[in-house]
C-alpha positions in Angstrom: -4.7 2.1 -14.2 -2.1 3.4 -11.8 0.5 6.0 -12.9 4.1 5.2 -12.1 7.1 7.4 -12.5 10.9 7.3 -12.8 13.2 10.2 -11.8 16.7 10.6 -13.1 19.5 12.8 -11.7 23.2 12.8 -10.9 23.7 12.0 -7.2 26.8 13.3 -5.5 28.7 12.9 -2.2 26.4 15.5 -0.7 23.7 13.4 1.1 21.6 16.5 2.0 21.6 17.7 -1.6 20.6 14.2 -2.9 17.8 14.0 -0.3 16.5 17.4 -1.3 16.4 16.4 -5.0 14.6 13.2 -4.1 12.0 15.2 -2.0 11.4 17.6 -4.9 10.7 14.7 -7.4 8.5 12.9 -4.9 6.4 16.0 -4.5 6.2 16.5 -8.3 5.3 12.9 -9.0 2.6 12.8 -6.3 1.1 16.0 -7.6 1.0 14.5 -11.1 -1.0 11.5 -9.7 1.8 8.9 -9.6 1.4 6.0 -7.2 5.0 4.9 -7.4 8.3 6.7 -8.1 11.7 5.0 -8.8 15.1 6.6 -8.3 18.5 5.6 -9.6 21.0 3.2 -8.0 23.2 4.8 -5.2 20.8 7.8 -5.0 21.8 8.4 -1.4 25.5 8.9 -2.1 27.7 8.6 -5.2 31.3 9.4 -6.1 33.1 8.7 -9.3 35.4 5.9 -8.0 34.4 2.8 -6.0 36.6 3.5 -3.0 36.3 3.8 0.8 34.1 6.8 0.5 31.2 4.4 -0.3 31.9 2.4 2.8 32.1 5.5 5.1 28.8 6.8 3.6 26.9 3.6 4.5 23.8 3.6 6.7 21.5 0.9 8.1 18.0 0.4 6.9 16.9 2.2 10.1 19.2 5.1 9.4 18.4 8.8 8.7 18.2 8.4 4.9 15.6 5.6 4.9 13.7 7.4 7.7 13.5 10.5 5.6 12.3 8.5 2.6 9.6 7.0 4.9 8.4 10.4 5.9 8.2 11.5 2.3 6.3 8.4 1.2 3.7 8.9 4.0 3.4 12.6 3.5 2.8 12.4 -0.3 1.0 9.0 -0.2 3.3 7.4 -2.8 5.5 4.3 -2.9 9.2 5.2 -3.3 11.9 2.9 -4.6 15.4 4.2 -4.0 19.0 3.0 -3.9 21.3 3.4 -0.9 24.7 2.3 0.4 23.8 -0.1 3.3 26.2 -1.2 6.0 27.2 -4.8 6.0 29.1 -7.0 8.5 32.4 -7.5 6.5 33.7 -4.0 6.0 32.0 -3.5 2.7 28.6 -2.2 1.9 25.5 -3.7 0.4 24.2 -2.0 -2.8 20.6 -2.0 -1.6 17.2 -1.0 -2.9 14.3 -0.3 -0.6 10.6 0.1 -1.5 8.8 2.3 1.0 5.1 2.3 1.0 2.5 5.0 1.8 2.6 4.1 5.5 6.3 5.0 5.5 7.3 1.4 6.0 10.0 -0.5 4.1 7.9 -3.1 2.3 10.6 -4.8 0.2 14.4 -4.8 0.0 16.8 -6.0 -2.6 20.6 -6.3 -2.2 22.4 -6.4 -5.6 23.4 -10.0 -6.5 25.5 -9.5 -9.6 28.2 -7.1 -8.9 29.8 -4.9 -11.6 33.1 -6.7 -12.0 33.2 -5.9 -15.7 34.2 -3.3 -18.3 37.2 -2.4 -16.1 35.3 -2.0 -12.8 35.5 -4.0 -9.6 32.4 -3.3 -7.6 33.1 -6.3 -5.4 36.1 -4.6 -3.8 33.7 -2.4 -1.8 30.3 -4.2 -2.2 29.1 -7.4 -0.7 26.7 -9.4 -2.9 23.2 -10.1 -1.6 22.1 -13.5 -0.6 20.0 -15.5 -3.1 16.8 -15.6 -1.1 13.2 -15.8 -2.2 12.5 -12.5 -4.1 10.7 -9.8 -2.2 7.8 -8.2 -4.1 5.4 -5.4 -3.1 2.0 -4.3 -4.3 0.7 -0.9 -5.6 -2.9 -0.6 -6.6 -3.3 -4.3 -7.3 -0.2 -4.8 -9.3 2.9 -6.6 -8.0 6.4 -5.2 -8.4 9.8 -6.7 -8.1 13.3 -5.1 -7.7 16.7 -5.6 -9.3 19.7 -3.4 -9.8 21.8 -2.2 -12.9 24.2 -5.0 -13.8 21.6 -7.6 -12.9 19.9 -6.6 -16.1 22.5 -8.6 -18.1 21.3 -11.8 -16.3 17.8 -12.7 -17.5 17.3 -15.3 -14.8 17.0 -12.5 -12.2 13.9 -11.0 -13.9 12.4 -14.5 -14.5 12.7 -15.4 -10.8 10.7 -12.2 -10.0 8.0 -13.1 -12.5 7.8 -16.6 -11.0 7.3 -14.8 -7.7 4.3 -13.0 -9.1 5.7 -9.7 -10.3 3.7 -7.8 -13.0 6.4 -5.1 -13.2 10.1 -4.7 -12.6 11.6 -1.6 -11.0 15.2 -1.2 -12.2 17.4 1.5 -10.6 20.8 1.8 -12.2 24.0 3.7 -12.5 24.6 2.4 -16.0 28.2 3.6 -16.7 28.7 5.3 -20.1 31.0 3.7 -22.7 31.0 2.3 -26.2 27.6 0.7 -27.0 26.5 1.0 -23.4 23.4 3.1 -24.0 22.5 0.6 -26.8 22.8 -2.3 -24.4 20.7 -0.5 -21.8 17.9 0.2 -24.2 18.0 -3.3 -25.8 18.1 -5.3 -22.5 15.3 -3.4 -20.8 13.0 -4.0 -23.8 14.1 -7.7 -23.9 13.3 -8.2 -20.2 9.9 -6.7 -20.8 9.1 -8.7 -24.0 10.4 -12.2 -22.8 8.6 -11.9 -19.5 5.5 -10.0 -20.7 5.8 -7.4 -17.9 6.3 -3.7 -17.5 9.8 -2.4 -16.7 10.4 1.0 -15.1 14.1 1.8 -15.4 15.7 4.7 -13.5 19.3 5.6 -14.4 21.7 8.2 -13.2 22.4 11.1 -15.6 25.9 12.0 -16.6 28.6 11.6 -15.5 27.7 8.4 -13.7 25.1 7.0 -16.0 23.8 7.1 -19.6 20.4 8.5 -18.4 17.5 7.6 -20.8 15.4 6.3 -18.0 12.2 4.9 -19.4 9.0 2.8 -18.8 8.3 -0.1 -21.1 5.1 -2.1 -21.6 4.8 -5.9 -21.8 5.2 -5.8 -25.6 8.5 -3.8 -25.2 6.9 -0.5 -26.3 8.4 2.5 -24.6 5.6 4.5 -22.9 7.7 7.4 -21.6 11.4 8.4 -21.6 13.3 11.0 -19.7 16.0 11.5 -22.4 19.5 12.7 -21.4 18.7 15.4 -18.9 17.6 15.3 -15.2 13.9 15.0 -15.0 10.8 13.0 -14.3 8.7 10.8 -16.6 5.3 9.1 -16.0 3.2 6.4 -17.6 -0.1 4.6 -16.8 0.1 0.8 -16.5 -2.6 -1.8 -16.2 -3.3 -5.4 -15.4 -5.5 -5.6 -18.4 -2.7 -4.8 -20.8 -0.6 -7.6 -19.2 -3.5 -10.0 -19.6 -4.0 -9.2 -23.2 -0.4 -9.5 -24.1 -0.1 -12.8 -22.3 -3.2 -14.1 -24.2 -1.5 -13.2 -27.5 2.0 -14.4 -26.4 1.7 -17.1 -23.7 5.5 -17.5 -23.5 5.5 -18.0 -19.8 3.0 -20.9 -20.0 4.9 -22.5 -22.9 8.4 -22.4 -21.5 10.1 -25.7 -20.6 12.8 -24.5 -18.3 13.0 -23.2 -14.7 15.6 -21.0 -13.0 17.9 -22.8 -10.5 20.4 -20.8 -8.3 24.0 -21.5 -9.0 
């Protein structure tokens, strides 16, 4: 029964500060026995407006930020999932997640597919959507994890594709922007994705001002196992393949479904 963790904080435009906060949480999670830690979307660099600062901040997957994450993962023997602003070929960035394993190697990447062109925001002005490729998953202690980002949560097909690719759990970094009913949507949709797919969900959000916080870990029945509340902090929970199997025996929804997901 591996322990997994989510950390929530408010990233800024100070990359060194953000990296130091990440390093502190990695050490704390590892000391507590966690085998995986997830951080919010845009953990490397965040500002309040989606402008050219995001583009200027971008790094490649071989850049200093990912290298530092790799060293942390290897030093503390923990898998790290974190969001960064990745360079792209068209003058925008990719909103990218990396999973870095205990050898310090990037073992899965995810570039956000559904951009946040909603609720008065236009993420696509500075962010290039990822290609719809075969989902990348990664393994921690015999359980398989998939990745998706923030606004993707409103599109249930994204999670279902990951489950079809073998995911037992979803890691969901976000910068879920505050607003009327937004925290309610965040809580409801996370639990829905867990229940309808009979998987664990580990959701890591930014704290205020960029996010609604309330990062939490949900089991395959939609039961919250641990929550970080509204403040910066770390939360942990044990997960197990046995719990997934028992839930799926009781609710074999994946076997009974009669539709598949086809990319548009």
